[in-house]
Backbone bond lengths (Angstrom), bond angles and torsions (degrees), N, CA, C in turn:
res aa  C-N    CA-C-N  psi(-1)  N-CA   C-N-CA  omega(-1)  CA-C   N-CA-C  phi
1 M - - - 1.441 - - 1.524 108.50 -
2 A 1.299 117.68 130.33 1.462 123.09 -179.73 1.527 110.21 -75.54
3 V 1.313 114.97 144.51 1.460 120.86 177.51 1.514 108.45 -90.70
4 N 1.302 116.39 129.64 1.454 122.07 177.36 1.522 107.54 -92.43
5 L 1.342 116.55 101.95 1.461 120.34 -176.81 1.518 112.75 -62.48
6 S 1.327 117.99 -24.66 1.462 119.19 -179.15 1.525 111.49 -67.47
7 S 1.342 117.56 -18.07 1.460 120.08 178.64 1.526 112.05 -85.77
8 I 1.338 117.28 -9.13 1.461 121.70 178.84 1.522 107.62 -93.31
9 P 1.337 117.62 131.27 1.462 118.36 179.98 1.528 111.13 -64.83
10 T 1.321 115.13 146.59 1.459 118.75 175.90 1.517 109.11 -65.92
11 V 1.313 115.40 161.12 1.454 121.44 -171.72 1.518 112.90 -72.68
12 D 1.302 114.11 151.58 1.456 122.31 168.02 1.533 105.75 -54.41
13 V 1.293 119.52 140.58 1.463 121.64 -174.29 1.527 113.85 -72.91
14 R 1.312 118.81 -2.48 1.461 120.88 176.64 1.523 109.62 -82.57
15 N 1.312 115.90 146.65 1.459 122.98 172.29 1.528 113.97 62.16
16 V 1.310 117.45 38.97 1.461 120.70 173.87 1.526 108.56 -108.00
17 G 1.324 115.58 161.32 1.451 120.73 179.39 1.514 111.74 -91.72
18 A 1.340 114.62 -165.60 1.460 121.33 -177.95 1.522 109.63 -129.06
19 A 1.323 115.80 130.50 1.464 121.96 177.82 1.524 109.82 -84.48
20 N 1.330 116.41 148.21 1.459 122.82 177.79 1.538 109.96 -84.70
21 T 1.308 116.63 172.57 1.461 123.09 175.05 1.529 109.59 -55.62
22 G 1.314 116.51 135.52 1.463 121.15 179.77 1.511 113.76 82.99
23 V 1.334 117.09 5.68 1.461 122.36 -178.69 1.523 108.21 -129.16
24 T 1.321 116.58 131.42 1.454 122.00 174.46 1.519 107.90 -110.61
25 A 1.329 116.63 130.17 1.465 121.31 179.44 1.522 109.62 -106.85
26 K 1.304 115.83 128.84 1.466 122.47 172.64 1.521 105.72 -114.89
27 E 1.315 116.54 122.83 1.458 122.35 -174.77 1.527 110.31 -105.79
28 Y 1.339 116.00 136.37 1.461 123.04 177.21 1.515 108.41 -127.53
29 G 1.336 116.99 149.04 1.448 121.40 175.96 1.510 111.97 117.65
30 D 1.339 115.51 -148.52 1.461 120.84 177.01 1.523 108.30 -123.11
31 S 1.317 117.78 -168.11 1.463 118.93 -173.96 1.526 113.33 -72.96
32 Y 1.335 118.26 -6.00 1.464 120.85 178.60 1.527 112.92 -118.81
33 N 1.311 118.75 -35.15 1.468 123.27 179.61 1.521 108.74 -105.69
34 H 1.334 115.96 122.82 1.464 120.12 -171.26 1.531 112.06 -128.18
35 V 1.317 114.54 143.71 1.459 122.87 161.72 1.520 104.16 -123.70
36 T 1.328 116.02 115.37 1.457 121.34 -178.61 1.523 107.85 -109.32
37 V 1.326 116.27 120.22 1.460 122.41 178.46 1.526 107.30 -104.97
38 L 1.330 115.25 115.29 1.464 121.47 -179.86 1.519 109.03 -102.45
39 T 1.311 116.27 121.95 1.462 121.77 175.28 1.523 106.69 -103.89
40 V 1.336 115.39 121.89 1.467 121.75 -170.33 1.526 110.49 -113.73
41 S 1.314 116.30 133.53 1.457 123.05 171.38 1.527 107.14 -154.59
42 Q 1.336 115.50 94.72 1.461 119.52 -174.56 1.524 110.54 -135.35
43 G 1.318 115.35 120.53 1.454 121.08 174.84 1.517 111.27 -76.68
44 N 1.321 115.50 153.18 1.472 122.11 177.20 1.524 112.60 50.62
45 A 1.322 117.25 39.47 1.463 122.04 -175.33 1.522 113.28 -80.36
46 L 1.324 116.94 -32.22 1.463 120.87 -176.51 1.519 110.32 -120.10
47 T 1.321 116.20 141.27 1.455 121.76 172.17 1.519 107.36 -96.96
48 T 1.342 116.21 128.17 1.462 120.83 -179.11 1.522 109.30 -108.69
49 G 1.316 116.12 149.99 1.459 122.49 -170.92 1.513 114.89 -72.98
50 D 1.292 114.13 167.38 1.456 124.60 179.29 1.531 107.52 -93.72
51 S 1.349 116.25 81.25 1.470 122.70 -175.43 1.530 110.13 49.69
52 A 1.320 115.29 42.53 1.457 120.03 -175.74 1.521 110.61 -148.66
53 N 1.331 115.64 164.69 1.459 121.40 175.12 1.520 109.63 -69.34
54 L 1.338 115.72 133.68 1.454 120.14 177.82 1.524 109.18 -160.28
55 A 1.331 115.76 134.05 1.464 121.88 172.97 1.519 108.68 -106.72
56 D 1.318 115.46 145.26 1.458 121.14 174.93 1.522 107.33 -150.53
57 G 1.309 115.96 164.54 1.454 120.21 179.52 1.506 110.74 -149.50
58 Y 1.330 114.46 168.18 1.456 120.80 178.68 1.529 108.15 -131.84
59 L 1.335 116.35 127.34 1.455 121.65 177.57 1.527 109.61 -66.19
60 L 1.335 115.96 122.79 1.455 120.90 178.13 1.525 111.91 -97.88
61 Y 1.345 115.79 -44.54 1.459 120.35 -167.47 1.524 108.80 -155.89
62 T 1.307 116.09 148.02 1.458 121.84 173.12 1.523 108.01 -121.12
63 L 1.325 115.76 118.56 1.459 121.30 177.33 1.521 109.65 -66.07
64 P 1.340 117.94 156.78 1.466 119.55 -179.42 1.528 111.31 -68.57
65 A 1.323 116.04 157.44 1.463 121.32 176.60 1.519 108.97 -61.63
66 G 1.317 115.85 144.87 1.457 121.43 -179.53 1.518 109.90 121.45
67 V 1.311 116.29 -166.81 1.463 121.64 -179.93 1.521 108.97 -92.03
68 C 1.336 115.97 122.99 1.467 122.62 178.82 1.524 108.59 -123.99
69 V 1.332 116.56 148.25 1.451 122.12 179.17 1.521 108.03 -127.35
70 I 1.336 116.85 122.03 1.464 120.65 176.65 1.534 107.71 -96.05
71 D 1.333 115.77 122.09 1.462 121.30 -178.28 1.529 112.59 -94.03
72 Y 1.319 117.84 -44.02 1.459 123.20 -177.67 1.516 108.91 -146.28
73 S 1.324 115.52 162.18 1.465 119.52 175.01 1.526 109.60 -152.09
74 Y 1.321 114.26 162.04 1.464 122.60 -178.63 1.512 107.41 -145.98
75 M 1.332 116.27 143.15 1.464 119.42 171.17 1.517 109.58 -139.00
76 S 1.294 114.53 144.13 1.462 124.26 167.95 1.520 104.05 -136.98
77 M 1.343 115.35 87.36 1.461 121.14 -170.72 1.524 110.64 -123.05
78 A 1.328 115.50 140.14 1.459 122.34 179.49 1.520 110.52 -123.65
79 I 1.323 114.39 144.72 1.464 122.14 173.04 1.519 106.94 -110.02
80 T 1.328 116.27 134.68 1.459 120.82 175.61 1.523 108.22 -123.34
81 H 1.314 114.89 121.99 1.462 121.84 -177.32 1.517 108.66 -112.71
82 D 1.323 117.44 138.67 1.466 121.31 178.33 1.525 112.69 -78.00
83 D 1.327 116.97 -27.93 1.455 121.57 -176.78 1.532 109.98 -71.07
84 A 1.325 117.54 124.96 1.466 121.97 -176.63 1.527 112.11 -57.65
85 A 1.320 117.92 -41.92 1.468 120.89 -179.29 1.526 111.30 -65.25
86 S 1.310 117.51 -32.81 1.461 120.95 -176.13 1.526 113.64 -84.60
87 K 1.312 118.86 -13.67 1.468 121.15 179.69 1.528 111.72 -59.85
88 T 1.334 117.56 -28.02 1.466 120.45 -179.81 1.526 112.71 -95.89
89 D 1.324 118.11 0.90 1.466 120.52 175.17 1.528 109.60 -59.23
90 T 1.326 115.84 148.47 1.465 122.15 178.57 1.531 109.07 -124.84
91 P 1.322 117.39 73.74 1.467 120.10 -176.11 1.519 112.69 -67.81
92 D 1.327 114.91 160.72 1.451 124.03 171.96 1.528 105.63 -83.88
93 V 1.336 117.98 120.12 1.461 121.61 -177.21 1.528 110.26 -122.90
94 G 1.322 116.40 147.12 1.453 120.73 179.10 1.511 111.17 -165.19
95 I 1.333 114.44 -178.52 1.455 121.49 179.08 1.526 107.46 -119.07
96 G 1.340 116.16 127.76 1.462 120.16 -178.22 1.511 112.42 -142.78
97 T 1.323 115.48 171.63 1.458 120.83 -179.57 1.522 112.89 -89.76
98 V 1.336 117.02 -7.63 1.468 121.90 178.25 1.524 108.11 -127.23
99 E 1.320 116.22 142.43 1.464 121.77 -179.72 1.521 110.71 -66.08
100 G 1.345 115.88 131.63 1.456 121.06 174.88 1.518 110.16 -60.50
101 S 1.334 116.40 138.37 1.464 120.29 -179.71 1.520 108.92 -160.37
102 G 1.320 115.31 161.82 1.454 120.99 174.60 1.513 113.14 99.86
103 A 1.319 114.35 171.20 1.465 122.59 -178.17 1.523 109.56 -86.88
104 V 1.337 116.00 69.90 1.462 121.89 -179.95 1.528 109.81 -126.28
105 G 1.312 116.07 146.09 1.460 121.14 -178.95 1.516 113.85 -92.90
106 T 1.367 117.42 -13.40 1.463 122.32 176.20 1.521 108.58 -139.10
107 L 1.313 115.83 166.27 1.463 121.08 -179.95 1.526 112.18 -84.49
108 D 1.321 117.79 -5.83 1.461 122.96 -171.88 1.521 115.07 -59.99
109 G 1.301 119.19 -31.73 1.458 121.41 -172.88 1.512 115.25 -68.67
110 T 1.324 118.17 -23.90 1.459 121.63 -179.40 1.526 107.75 -126.15
111 A 1.330 116.09 110.18 1.464 121.23 -173.45 1.522 113.00 -57.37
112 T 1.325 118.30 -35.72 1.461 120.71 -176.40 1.530 113.25 -72.44
113 F 1.337 117.61 -10.12 1.475 120.51 173.64 1.526 110.60 -71.56
114 E 1.344 116.52 -19.85 1.464 120.99 -173.88 1.528 111.30 -146.91
115 D 1.335 117.73 37.85 1.459 119.89 -177.24 1.528 113.97 -83.71
116 I 1.315 117.94 -5.87 1.466 121.27 174.45 1.528 110.03 -101.94
117 I 1.325 117.58 -51.53 1.475 122.13 170.79 1.515 107.31 -129.42
118 T 1.328 115.67 122.04 1.454 121.07 -179.53 1.528 110.71 -62.16
119 G 1.312 115.48 153.57 1.453 120.74 -177.56 1.516 113.41 -56.34
120 Q 1.310 115.25 134.25 1.467 123.90 178.03 1.516 107.67 -119.30
121 T 1.314 118.17 145.23 1.456 120.92 177.73 1.525 109.09 -79.83
122 A 1.324 115.79 116.93 1.467 120.64 178.53 1.528 109.60 -69.77
123 N 1.322 116.19 150.80 1.468 121.25 178.08 1.512 112.18 -69.67
124 D 1.321 116.01 -35.00 1.462 121.45 -177.35 1.522 108.64 -173.15
125 C 1.317 115.61 -176.45 1.477 122.28 172.50 1.522 108.47 -119.31
126 N 1.318 115.11 40.99 1.452 122.00 -177.58 1.531 110.93 -121.81
127 G 1.343 116.33 26.57 1.450 120.45 174.83 1.519 115.63 94.62
128 T 1.329 119.15 6.03 1.456 121.93 177.37 1.524 109.14 -84.38
129 A 1.317 117.01 125.98 1.459 120.99 -177.02 1.525 111.76 -72.95
130 T 1.327 114.94 142.75 1.460 122.89 169.61 1.521 105.62 -100.02
131 V 1.333 116.32 123.97 1.460 121.47 -173.29 1.523 109.65 -116.24
132 K 1.336 116.08 132.39 1.460 120.93 178.55 1.526 109.41 -155.53
133 T 1.327 116.17 136.49 1.459 123.26 170.87 1.512 106.32 -115.57
134 A 1.339 117.72 134.87 1.455 118.32 -174.13 1.514 112.79 -156.49
135 L 1.331 113.61 154.84 1.456 120.63 161.44 1.514 105.35 -74.53
136 P 1.318 119.51 153.64 1.469 119.36 177.37 1.523 110.84 -57.46
137 T 1.312 116.34 146.11 1.458 120.49 -178.78 1.521 112.10 -84.88
138 A 1.339 118.27 -16.73 1.463 121.18 -178.14 1.524 111.11 -75.76
139 A 1.302 117.85 -41.52 1.458 124.12 -179.38 1.523 107.65 -174.26
140 V 1.319 116.28 160.34 1.459 119.74 178.29 1.515 107.76 -125.62
141 P 1.306 120.36 115.94 1.461 124.89 -10.86 1.531 109.89 -73.08
142 F 1.316 115.36 162.67 1.455 122.47 -178.35 1.528 108.30 -90.54
143 V 1.336 116.47 104.83 1.460 122.13 -178.81 1.525 108.82 -88.94
144 I 1.316 115.65 123.29 1.455 122.17 174.15 1.521 106.04 -104.75
145 A 1.329 115.91 104.46 1.464 121.67 -177.41 1.528 110.05 -67.97
146 A 1.309 116.06 163.50 1.467 121.47 -177.73 1.525 112.05 -55.14
147 A 1.331 117.89 -36.05 1.471 121.49 -177.56 1.527 113.21 -86.60
148 D 1.344 118.53 -7.12 1.468 122.08 -179.30 1.528 111.16 -79.04
149 V 1.340 116.00 165.12 1.464 119.64 174.34 1.525 109.12 -68.41
150 H 1.316 115.96 143.33 1.457 122.65 -176.70 1.532 112.45 -114.37
151 T 1.313 116.19 18.53 1.461 121.05 -175.92 1.527 111.37 -93.09
152 V 1.340 115.24 151.62 1.465 123.01 178.96 1.528 107.35 -125.75
153 Y 1.340 116.33 117.97 1.469 122.51 -177.29 1.519 111.52 -115.99
154 F 1.336 115.95 143.82 1.463 121.42 163.24 1.519 105.18 -90.49
155 N 1.334 116.34 122.77 1.463 121.32 -176.33 1.517 111.99 -118.89
156 A 1.327 115.72 150.80 1.468 122.27 176.85 1.522 108.99 -144.35
157 A 1.320 115.86 142.77 1.466 121.59 176.22 1.520 108.01 -141.21
158 D 1.337 115.59 144.61 1.462 119.57 -178.54 1.526 109.05 -166.77
159 G 1.306 115.45 166.19 1.461 122.39 165.33 1.518 105.36 -93.09
160 W 1.303 117.28 79.95 1.471 124.55 -169.04 1.524 111.99 -57.63
161 A 1.331 115.72 142.27 1.462 121.81 -176.98 1.530 113.43 -86.87
162 N 1.336 118.05 -17.52 1.465 118.90 -176.66 1.533 111.12 -64.97
163 N 1.322 115.96 152.18 1.461 121.81 -175.55 1.518 114.52 -91.24
164 T 1.323 117.58 -3.39 1.460 121.92 175.62 1.528 107.82 -140.04
165 V 1.312 116.85 160.03 1.458 119.66 174.82 1.524 107.74 -66.56
166 Q 1.320 116.38 127.46 1.460 121.44 -177.50 1.521 109.51 -138.43
167 T 1.317 115.85 -179.64 1.461 120.42 176.87 1.524 109.79 -120.48
168 A 1.325 115.03 160.84 1.460 121.48 177.98 1.524 108.42 -134.13
169 D 1.332 115.77 152.97 1.458 123.06 178.79 1.524 109.52 -91.31
170 I 1.326 116.99 155.07 1.458 121.74 173.58 1.525 109.22 -128.73
171 A 1.324 115.46 149.81 1.462 120.71 177.87 1.516 109.00 -157.26
172 G 1.331 115.39 150.32 1.455 119.65 176.49 1.514 112.17 147.01
173 T 1.338 114.28 -153.76 1.455 121.85 -175.78 1.518 110.37 -135.45
174 V 1.321 115.78 138.61 1.462 122.83 171.38 1.524 106.56 -127.60
175 V 1.336 116.35 133.28 1.459 121.67 178.59 1.524 107.98 -120.50
176 L 1.320 115.72 129.94 1.462 122.09 176.32 1.523 108.88 -117.25
177 V 1.325 116.85 128.66 1.457 122.27 172.73 1.520 105.00 -106.13
178 W 1.326 116.28 114.41 1.463 120.03 -171.19 1.521 111.50 -147.91
179 R 1.326 114.48 166.19 1.450 122.15 179.60 1.522 110.48 -127.92
180 F 1.323 115.59 142.45 1.464 121.65 172.64 1.520 106.24 -98.63
181 L 1.345 117.23 118.46 1.469 119.84 -176.78 1.518 113.35 -94.65
182 A 1.312 117.13 -43.81 1.463 118.75 -177.89 1.512 111.15 -163.33
């Protein structure tokens, strides 16, 4: 049976995070138990390489200061590239607490690029969503201590086919099921 989120009251305004530009956050639950639904639509969100390996990411959400625990996550995210050669690229995409960066063709080399949802091979960069539901890959549950980074990034890495450095758009939904402990 599907859950109708509209029947769940929105969250108490205490202990919620902040959405970045191009991201709308809808919060459900109470001030300690959260379901955060992020709706993403951001142009020029990712920089893609010049016929080379390159990772990049886009900040979606920042969890509130304090101790947070991520229990589950979901993504249905699409990359749309204007460059004809790059539309068929199949980058490694995931959700992590650190922005993807560097001359890498996959997210595997740096665990924090994909510590919430491990890298998935996208179908293309022509607007087809990559869908994944997962327990966090860093630990179950994934405890983010008060001194840890509280950011949530959509990351992508590939040996991009385009012949110049360009940008790509992202769109879709990310859902985080998490708790605020202290």
